[in-house]
C-alpha positions in Angstrom: 196.1 118.7 63.3 192.6 118.2 62.0 189.7 119.5 64.1 186.9 117.4 65.4 184.5 118.5 62.7 186.7 116.7 60.1 186.1 113.4 61.8 182.6 113.3 60.3 183.4 115.0 57.1 181.2 113.9 54.1 183.2 115.8 51.5 182.6 114.1 48.1 185.6 115.8 46.5 186.8 114.5 43.1 189.4 111.8 43.5 188.0 110.1 46.5 188.5 106.4 45.9 186.0 103.6 45.9 187.2 102.5 49.3 185.7 105.6 50.8 182.0 106.2 51.5 179.7 108.4 53.6 178.4 105.3 55.5 179.6 101.7 55.7 176.9 99.0 56.5 178.4 95.7 57.5 176.0 92.8 56.7 173.3 92.6 54.1 170.6 90.8 56.0 167.2 92.5 56.5 168.5 95.1 58.9 171.6 96.1 56.9 169.8 96.1 53.5 166.9 98.2 54.9 169.4 100.7 56.4 171.4 100.8 53.2 168.3 101.4 51.0 167.0 104.3 53.1 170.5 105.9 53.3 171.2 105.5 49.6 167.8 106.9 48.4 168.7 110.2 50.1 171.9 110.5 47.9 174.4 109.3 50.5 177.3 107.1 49.3 176.7 103.8 51.0 179.0 100.7 51.0 177.0 97.5 51.9 179.4 94.7 52.7 178.2 91.1 52.8 180.5 88.3 53.8 178.7 85.7 51.8 177.5 85.5 48.2 173.8 85.5 47.4 171.8 83.4 47.6 172.9 82.2 51.1 171.3 80.2 53.8 169.8 81.6 57.0 168.0 79.8 59.8 164.6 81.3 60.1 160.9 80.5 60.3 160.4 82.3 57.0 157.1 83.8 58.3 156.5 87.6 58.1 154.0 89.4 60.2 152.2 92.6 59.1 155.0 94.6 60.8 157.5 93.2 58.4 155.1 93.6 55.4 154.9 97.3 56.2 158.6 97.7 55.9 158.7 95.8 52.6 156.0 98.1 51.2 158.1 101.1 52.4 161.0 99.7 50.4 158.9 99.7 47.3 158.9 95.9 47.0 156.1 94.2 45.2 154.5 91.9 47.8 151.8 90.4 45.6 151.4 86.7 45.2 152.2 87.1 41.5 155.7 88.3 42.7 156.3 85.0 44.5 154.9 85.7 48.0 152.5 83.5 49.9 149.9 85.6 51.8 148.5 84.4 55.1 145.4 85.6 57.1 146.7 85.3 60.6 148.0 83.0 63.3 146.6 79.6 64.4 147.4 79.1 68.1 147.5 75.5 69.4 147.6 74.6 73.1 146.4 71.5 74.8 143.3 70.2 72.9 142.4 73.7 71.7 143.1 75.3 68.3 142.1 78.9 67.7 142.6 81.0 64.6 143.2 84.7 65.0 143.1 87.0 61.9 145.6 89.8 61.6 143.8 92.9 62.8 142.5 95.6 60.5 144.6 98.7 61.5 145.6 102.0 59.9 149.3 101.5 60.7 149.8 98.0 59.3 148.4 95.9 56.5 146.1 93.0 57.4 148.1 90.2 55.9 151.3 88.4 56.5 153.8 86.8 54.1 156.0 83.7 53.7 159.1 83.5 51.7 162.4 81.6 52.0 165.1 83.6 53.6 167.7 82.9 50.9 165.4 84.5 48.4 164.2 87.1 50.8 167.6 88.4 51.8 168.9 88.6 48.3 165.7 90.5 47.2 166.3 93.1 49.9 170.1 93.5 49.1 169.3 94.0 45.4 166.7 96.5 46.3 169.3 98.5 48.3 171.7 98.3 45.4 168.9 99.6 43.0 168.6 102.6 45.3 172.3 103.3 44.9 174.1 101.4 47.6 177.3 99.8 46.5 176.8 96.1 47.4 180.1 94.1 47.8 179.6 90.4 48.3 182.2 88.1 49.7 183.6 91.0 51.8 184.5 89.4 55.1 185.0 92.2 57.5 187.9 91.5 59.8 187.7 94.4 62.2 187.4 98.2 62.7 189.7 101.0 61.8 189.9 103.2 64.9 191.4 106.7 65.4 193.8 106.1 68.3 193.4 109.6 69.6 189.6 109.6 69.9 188.6 105.9 69.9 186.3 106.6 67.1 185.7 104.1 64.3 186.8 105.4 60.9 186.2 102.4 58.7 186.8 98.6 58.5 189.3 96.2 57.2 188.1 93.3 55.1 189.2 90.4 52.9 187.6 90.1 49.5 186.6 87.1 47.4 188.0 83.6 47.4 191.6 84.8 47.5 190.8 86.9 50.6 192.4 90.1 49.2 192.9 92.6 52.0 191.3 96.0 51.7 190.4 98.9 53.9 187.2 100.9 53.7 186.8 104.3 55.2 183.7 106.2 56.3 182.8 108.6 59.2 180.0 106.3 60.3 179.7 102.5 60.4 176.6 100.5 60.9 177.0 97.0 62.4 174.4 94.6 60.9 176.6 91.5 61.1 174.3 89.4 63.2 174.4 87.8 66.6 178.2 87.0 66.4 178.8 90.7 65.5 182.6 90.6 65.5 182.6 94.3 64.7 180.7 95.2 67.8 182.9 93.0 70.0 186.0 94.7 68.6 184.5 98.0 69.6 183.8 96.6 73.1 180.0 96.4 72.7 179.3 93.3 74.8 176.1 91.4 75.3 174.2 91.9 78.5 174.2 88.6 80.4 171.1 89.6 82.3 169.0 89.4 79.2 167.4 86.2 77.8 168.9 84.5 74.8 167.0 82.2 72.6 167.7 79.5 70.1 165.8 78.3 67.1 165.9 75.1 65.1 164.1 74.4 61.9 163.8 72.0 58.9 161.5 71.6 55.9 159.0 68.8 55.2 157.0 68.1 52.1 153.3 68.3 53.1 149.8 68.6 51.7 149.4 71.5 54.0 152.0 73.6 52.3 149.5 76.3 51.2 147.9 76.8 54.7 146.7 80.4 55.0 147.5 80.6 58.7 150.9 80.6 60.4 150.7 77.9 63.1 152.2 78.2 66.6 152.1 75.3 69.1 152.5 76.8 72.6 152.1 73.6 74.6 155.7 72.4 74.0 156.8 69.4 76.0 159.4 66.7 75.8 157.6 63.3 75.2 160.5 61.6 77.0 160.3 63.7 80.1 158.5 61.7 82.9 157.3 65.0 84.5 155.9 66.3 81.2 157.2 69.8 82.1 156.1 72.7 79.9 159.2 73.9 78.0 160.1 77.6 77.6 159.2 78.1 74.0 156.9 77.0 71.2 156.9 75.1 67.9 155.7 76.4 64.5 154.5 75.1 61.2 154.6 77.7 58.3 153.4 76.5 54.9 155.7 77.7 52.1 153.3 77.4 49.2 155.8 75.3 47.2 154.9 71.9 48.4 156.8 72.2 51.7 156.4 73.7 55.2 159.0 75.3 57.5 158.8 73.4 60.8 160.8 74.5 63.8 160.9 75.5 67.4 162.2 78.5 69.3 163.2 78.2 73.0 165.0 80.2 75.7 168.4 78.7 76.3 168.7 80.4 79.7 166.4 78.0 81.6 167.9 75.0 83.4 165.4 72.7 81.9 166.2 73.9 78.4 169.9 73.1 78.8 168.9 69.4 79.4 167.2 69.0 76.1 168.6 68.0 72.7 166.5 70.4 70.6 167.3 68.9 67.2 166.2 65.5 68.4 163.1 67.0 70.1 162.1 68.7 66.9 162.2 65.4 65.1 160.2 63.6 67.8 157.7 66.4 68.0 157.1 66.2 64.3 156.5 62.5 64.5 153.7 63.0 67.0 151.7 65.5 64.8 148.5 64.3 63.1 148.9 62.1 60.0 147.4 64.8 57.8 150.5 66.9 58.2 152.5 64.2 56.4 155.7 64.9 58.5 157.4 61.5 57.9 161.1 61.0 58.0 161.0 60.5 54.2 159.5 63.9 53.8 162.4 65.9 55.3 164.0 68.0 52.6 166.8 69.7 54.6 168.8 68.9 57.7 167.8 70.4 61.1 169.7 73.7 61.5 169.9 76.0 64.5 170.7 79.6 65.3 171.0 82.0 68.3 168.3 84.7 68.9 169.7 87.8 70.6 166.8 89.3 72.4 165.5 92.5 74.1 168.2 95.0 73.0 170.8 93.0 74.8 173.9 94.6 73.3 174.5 98.3 74.2 175.2 101.1 73.6 173.4 101.1 70.3 175.4 104.2 69.3 178.8 105.4 70.4 182.1 106.5 68.7 180.7 106.4 65.2 179.2 102.9 65.4 175.5 102.1 65.3 174.1 98.6 66.1 171.1 97.3 64.2 169.2 94.0 63.9 170.7 91.0 65.6 173.9 92.9 66.3 171.8 95.1 68.6 169.7 92.4 70.0 166.4 93.5 68.5 164.7 90.1 68.6 161.4 90.1 70.5 161.8 88.3 73.9 158.1 87.4 73.8 158.2 85.5 70.5 161.6 85.3 68.9 160.4 87.4 66.0 163.3 89.2 64.5 162.8 90.3 60.9 160.3 93.1 61.5 162.3 94.6 64.3 165.6 94.2 62.4 164.1 96.2 59.4 162.6 98.8 61.7 166.0 99.3 63.5 167.7 99.7 60.2 165.3 102.4 59.2 165.6 104.2 62.5 169.4 104.1 62.1 169.3 105.4 58.6 166.9 108.3 59.4 169.2 109.2 62.3 172.3 109.2 60.1 170.7 111.3 57.4 169.8 113.9 60.0 173.2 113.8 61.6 175.2 114.2 58.4 173.1 117.3 57.5 174.4 119.1 60.6 177.2 121.6 60.2 179.1 120.9 63.4 180.6 117.9 65.1 178.6 118.6 68.3 175.4 118.9 66.2 176.0 115.6 64.5 176.7 113.8 67.8 173.6 115.1 69.3 171.6 113.9 66.3 173.3 110.4 66.4 172.4 110.0 70.1 168.8 110.1 69.1 169.1 106.5 67.6 169.2 104.7 71.0 166.3 106.9 72.1 164.3 105.9 69.1 164.8 102.2 69.9 163.8 102.7 73.5 160.7 104.7 72.5 159.7 102.0 70.0 160.4 98.9 72.0 161.0 99.5 75.7 157.5 98.7 76.9 156.9 95.7 74.6 160.4 94.2 75.0 160.3 94.7 78.8 156.9 92.9 79.0 158.4 90.2 76.8 161.4 89.9 79.2 159.0 89.4 82.1 157.3 86.6 80.2 160.7 85.1 79.3 161.7 85.2 83.0 158.6 83.3 84.0 159.0 80.8 81.2 162.6 80.3 82.3 161.6 79.0 85.7 160.6 75.3 85.6 158.4 75.4 88.8 156.4 78.3 87.5 156.1 76.6 84.1 154.6 73.6 85.8 152.1 75.9 87.5 151.2 77.6 84.3 150.6 74.3 82.6 148.4 73.2 85.4 146.3 76.3 85.1 145.4 75.4 81.6 147.4 77.1 78.7 144.6 76.3 76.3 142.0 78.6 77.8 140.6 80.9 75.1 141.1 84.1 77.0 144.7 83.2 77.7 145.3 82.3 74.0 143.9 85.6 73.0 146.3 87.4 75.3 149.2 85.2 73.9 148.2 86.1 70.3 148.1 89.9 71.0 151.4 89.7 72.9 153.1 87.7 70.1 152.1 89.9 67.2 152.6 93.3 68.7 150.0 95.0 66.4 148.0 97.7 68.1 146.3 100.9 67.0 147.6 104.2 68.5 145.1 105.4 71.2 143.2 102.2 70.9 139.9 101.8 72.8 140.5 98.1 73.1 140.8 97.1 76.8 143.4 94.4 76.1 145.5 96.8 74.1 145.4 99.3 77.0 146.3 96.6 79.5 149.3 95.5 77.5 150.5 99.2 77.2 150.1 99.7 81.0 152.0 96.5 81.7 154.7 97.5 79.3 155.1 100.8 81.0 155.3 99.2 84.4 158.0 96.8 83.2 161.7 97.6 83.8 163.4 99.8 81.2 166.0 98.5 78.7 168.6 100.6 80.5 167.9 98.8 83.8 
């Protein structure tokens, strides 16, 4: 009978077939491709399985903050405008009658510019980058479920169906990374269930032709209300306009779907009606819509746990890494992919099963250290926004106050300098520490 150390064997003996790898990554979105890149560049044999064929559609705002830009630079990706990226200077916040522009801060840890790029192009770029580092990218590999050692309950690989003819195949590896999005069938099969006490969000977006397509500021409208609501209640979310630089703008809204008032609203219809009320210079006419309104769920605040157990690590949307404060997901997905990869590299270098398990348990700890404070603060904000009576009070207090908008901007972007002397930075850190832990 094999001993426990053989469960994590990384023996690359001659004759091992192409269905075997050191690590399997399921899903080639931003999280999965980032993880696969950082794993492959260390020399590990990585299988990156993607259920679709590139390019493929993904509902997203297409806007990238400096947090995401840092991850792209770390991947060695050319983020110049000559390479097809639209650079932006910061965030324009609109609330009530007030519009304020906040530039991305000058920090040592992050670049001072953001980017815009369509997700179909963006995701393929990251997947190809992972492949260039040595990851074996398999498209149209629809993972059906895990392979599990019945004695230990440990995942040992996955089953999948390949191509249009859905040819069955089994892939084997001592470690598997679930990067298969919010639905994450792999996580569910391994009994990793979503925490129902955590907020979920939804996002809807479309594209318009517009003369404002090359706007150098991302735009967020915080004062989101339903024009047909007689009470004019403030809704738990915000709308955005992100110029794409190609003659169009990505226009959408992100909202919490846990609030009672949110469940009463047809969000697709609201997005169309909201666009119709924008100033004429935006040019958002019905004739200018270039794509249907599409929606997607936003799993927030580390809402699926544990992030590591029995050989399976959860990253990106599969692990609920979307910010509860803003709905931003790409930066945190890529960061979680990198944290997971770094953990796995360290674990597979250990000589004993116990040593490897101890190393792998560092991954959830890394997530908590990185996000506990900020996500907890975001959950508190989400809780307030999810209560219609409190929303009404917040609206009455004046959401467009400059000081409040500055706080909103800083909370949304999550860009701070270590050991900052800035009073607002320190306040947000203190509030984050006082907020409940992700394990609560």
